C-alpha positions in Angstrom: -76.0 107.6 101.2 -72.8 107.3 99.1 -72.3 109.8 96.7 -74.4 109.7 93.5 -74.0 107.1 90.8 -76.8 108.4 88.8 -78.0 112.2 89.2 -81.4 113.0 87.2 -82.2 116.7 87.4 -85.8 118.1 85.6 -86.4 114.9 83.4 -89.3 115.3 81.1 -90.1 113.5 78.3 -92.7 113.1 75.2 -94.2 110.4 73.1 -95.3 112.7 70.2 -97.6 116.0 71.4 -98.2 113.6 74.8 -96.0 114.6 77.6 -95.3 111.5 79.9 -92.7 112.8 82.5 -93.0 116.3 84.6 -89.8 117.3 85.8 -88.1 114.4 87.5 -85.5 115.0 90.4 -83.8 111.5 91.9 -80.5 110.1 92.3 -79.1 106.6 93.1 -76.3 106.1 95.4 -73.6 103.6 94.8 -74.3 99.9 96.1 -77.9 101.3 96.4 -80.8 100.3 95.5 -83.7 102.6 94.5 -87.3 101.5 93.6 -89.2 103.7 90.9 -92.8 102.8 92.0 -96.5 103.4 91.0 -99.2 101.8 89.1 -99.1 100.5 85.4 -99.0 103.8 82.8 -97.2 105.8 85.8 -94.0 106.6 84.0 -91.6 104.1 85.3 -90.9 102.4 82.2 -90.6 106.0 80.1 -87.9 107.0 83.2 -86.0 104.1 82.1 -85.7 104.4 78.7 -85.4 108.4 78.9 -81.9 107.6 80.9 -81.0 105.4 78.1 -81.5 107.7 75.6 -84.5 105.4 73.7 -86.7 109.0 73.9 -86.0 111.1 71.8 -88.1 113.8 73.3 -87.0 114.6 76.6 -85.3 117.2 78.5 -83.2 117.8 81.9 -80.3 116.8 82.9 -79.0 113.0 83.8 -75.4 112.3 85.1 -74.2 109.0 85.6 -70.5 109.4 87.6 -71.0 112.9 86.9 -70.6 112.7 83.1 -73.7 114.3 81.6 -75.9 111.5 79.3 -78.7 113.2 78.6 -77.8 113.9 74.9 -75.8 110.7 74.4 -77.3 107.3 72.0 -78.0 104.5 73.9 -75.2 102.4 72.9 -72.8 105.5 73.9 -74.7 105.2 77.4 -74.1 101.1 77.9 -70.6 101.7 77.1 -70.0 103.8 79.7 -71.3 101.0 82.4 -75.0 102.0 82.7 -76.9 98.3 81.9 -80.6 98.3 81.3 -83.0 95.2 81.4 -86.0 96.1 79.6 -89.3 94.9 80.5 -90.1 92.9 77.5 -87.0 91.1 77.9 -85.5 91.1 74.4 -83.3 87.8 74.5 -82.3 86.5 70.9 -85.0 83.6 70.3 -83.2 81.6 67.8 -79.5 82.1 70.2 -78.4 79.5 72.8 -78.4 80.8 76.5 -74.5 81.2 76.5 -75.1 82.9 72.9 -77.0 85.6 74.2 -74.4 86.2 77.2 -71.4 86.7 75.1 -73.4 89.0 72.7 -73.9 91.1 76.0 -70.3 90.9 76.7 -67.9 94.4 77.6 -64.6 95.0 79.0 -64.2 95.7 82.8 -64.8 98.4 84.8 -63.5 100.2 87.8 -65.6 102.8 90.2 -64.7 106.5 90.5 -62.3 105.8 93.2 -60.3 103.1 91.0 -62.2 99.9 92.7 -62.3 97.0 90.6 -66.1 96.5 89.4 -67.2 93.1 89.7 -66.0 90.8 86.6 -69.0 88.9 85.1 -68.2 85.6 82.8 -71.0 82.9 82.2 -69.4 80.5 85.1 -70.1 83.2 87.8 -73.7 84.1 86.2 -74.5 80.3 86.0 -73.6 80.2 90.3 -76.1 83.0 90.5 -78.5 81.4 88.3 -78.5 78.0 88.6 -81.9 77.5 86.8 -79.6 78.9 83.4 -76.9 76.6 84.6 -79.0 74.0 83.4 -79.7 75.1 80.2 -76.4 76.6 78.6 -77.5 75.4 74.8 -81.4 76.1 75.1 -82.6 78.4 72.7 -84.1 81.6 74.3 -87.3 80.8 72.4 -87.9 77.5 74.3 -87.3 79.1 77.7 -90.2 80.1 80.1 -90.9 83.7 80.9 -89.3 83.8 84.2 -86.1 81.8 82.6 -86.1 84.3 79.7 -86.1 87.3 82.7 -83.3 85.8 84.6 -81.1 85.4 81.1 -82.2 89.2 80.4 -80.5 90.1 83.9 -77.4 87.7 83.0 -76.6 89.0 79.9 -77.0 92.8 80.9 -74.3 91.9 83.7 -72.3 90.7 81.2 -71.3 94.0 80.1 -69.9 94.7 83.7 -71.8 97.4 84.3 -71.5 100.1 87.7 -75.2 100.8 87.6 -78.7 98.4 86.2 -81.7 99.3 85.3 -84.2 96.5 86.0 -87.5 97.4 84.1 -90.5 95.5 86.5 -88.3 92.0 87.2 -91.2 90.7 88.9 -93.8 91.1 86.1 -95.5 87.9 85.0 -93.0 85.6 86.6 -94.0 82.7 89.1 -93.5 83.0 92.5 -90.7 81.1 93.2 -88.5 83.1 90.4 -89.9 86.5 92.2 -88.2 85.0 95.0 -85.1 84.0 93.2 -85.0 87.7 91.6 -84.9 89.3 94.9 -81.9 87.0 96.3 -80.2 87.9 92.6 -80.7 91.8 93.8 -79.5 91.2 97.3 -76.2 89.8 95.9 -75.4 92.0 93.5 -76.0 95.0 95.7 -73.2 93.2 97.9 -71.0 93.4 95.0 -71.3 97.2 94.9 -73.5 97.4 92.0 -76.5 100.0 92.3 -79.8 99.6 91.2 -82.7 101.7 89.8 -85.6 99.3 90.0 -88.9 99.9 88.5 -91.5 97.6 90.1 -95.3 98.0 91.4 -94.9 94.8 93.7 -94.7 96.1 96.8 -94.2 93.0 98.5 -91.2 92.8 96.5 -89.8 96.2 96.6 -89.6 95.6 100.1 -87.0 92.4 99.5 -84.5 94.7 97.9 -85.1 98.4 97.9 -83.1 101.0 100.3 -85.5 104.0 99.3 -88.2 104.4 97.3 -89.9 107.0 94.7 -93.4 106.9 94.2 -94.8 107.7 90.6 -98.3 109.4 89.9 -99.1 110.4 85.8 -95.3 111.4 85.1 -94.5 112.8 88.5 -92.7 112.1 91.7 -95.7 112.1 94.4 -93.8 111.0 97.8 -90.2 109.7 98.2 -88.6 108.2 101.1 -87.3 105.2 102.7 -88.6 101.6 102.0 -89.2 101.0 105.7 -91.5 104.6 105.6 -93.6 103.9 102.5 -94.3 100.2 104.1 -95.8 101.6 107.1 -97.2 104.6 104.9 -100.8 102.6 103.9 -102.1 105.9 102.6 -100.0 106.4 100.3 -99.9 102.9 99.3 -103.6 102.9 98.7 -103.2 106.2 97.1 -100.5 105.2 94.9 -100.1 101.6 94.4 -103.3 99.8 94.6 -105.1 99.1 91.4 
């Protein structure tokens, strides 16, 4: 694996008095798709939010491109080039597709070795998401769930991120959209983008992920390659089936 873009060490988090995450350790390399997998309530979304600084009660080290971001505020983390697409999408319902994209705009970036990172424009995103190209002036609130999911990812890419946290991209959208989302992730990986994916759908994860960390009750219980997990029915039954 290439040098780590994201390194998490001893990450713990609490909601009030309730501890949700227990000393998580994992990393994501450049151009790698890593899946956090587990059932509902395993701690996947909380892990994403904690990395982004959205959970104030947290401990542990989070390094992005070698910079410790564990005590930074969410907007400071985003400005470094760490993108986040939340599970609940958070698009602006009263703004058009183009206006939503414009809100996500950030300056061009470079990878640590000086290589230019992918530069995203609305035109390039419309090529990646043909559905959005057909509705540039549609209000966000008048889009289907799958279209909103695409818009959320596209808006994040307008920030020209080096790494994207994708929270449950296949949740609650039509099978055709799921296939399009998987194809999009594969294309993003080809550009050198790193992706940390929260997912419980193993069929979706098999299409895109290189490695997997399996969570249960806020702890990592298994890790390995996607191929190893696909062949391990015992782990699937223990931690992924409902």
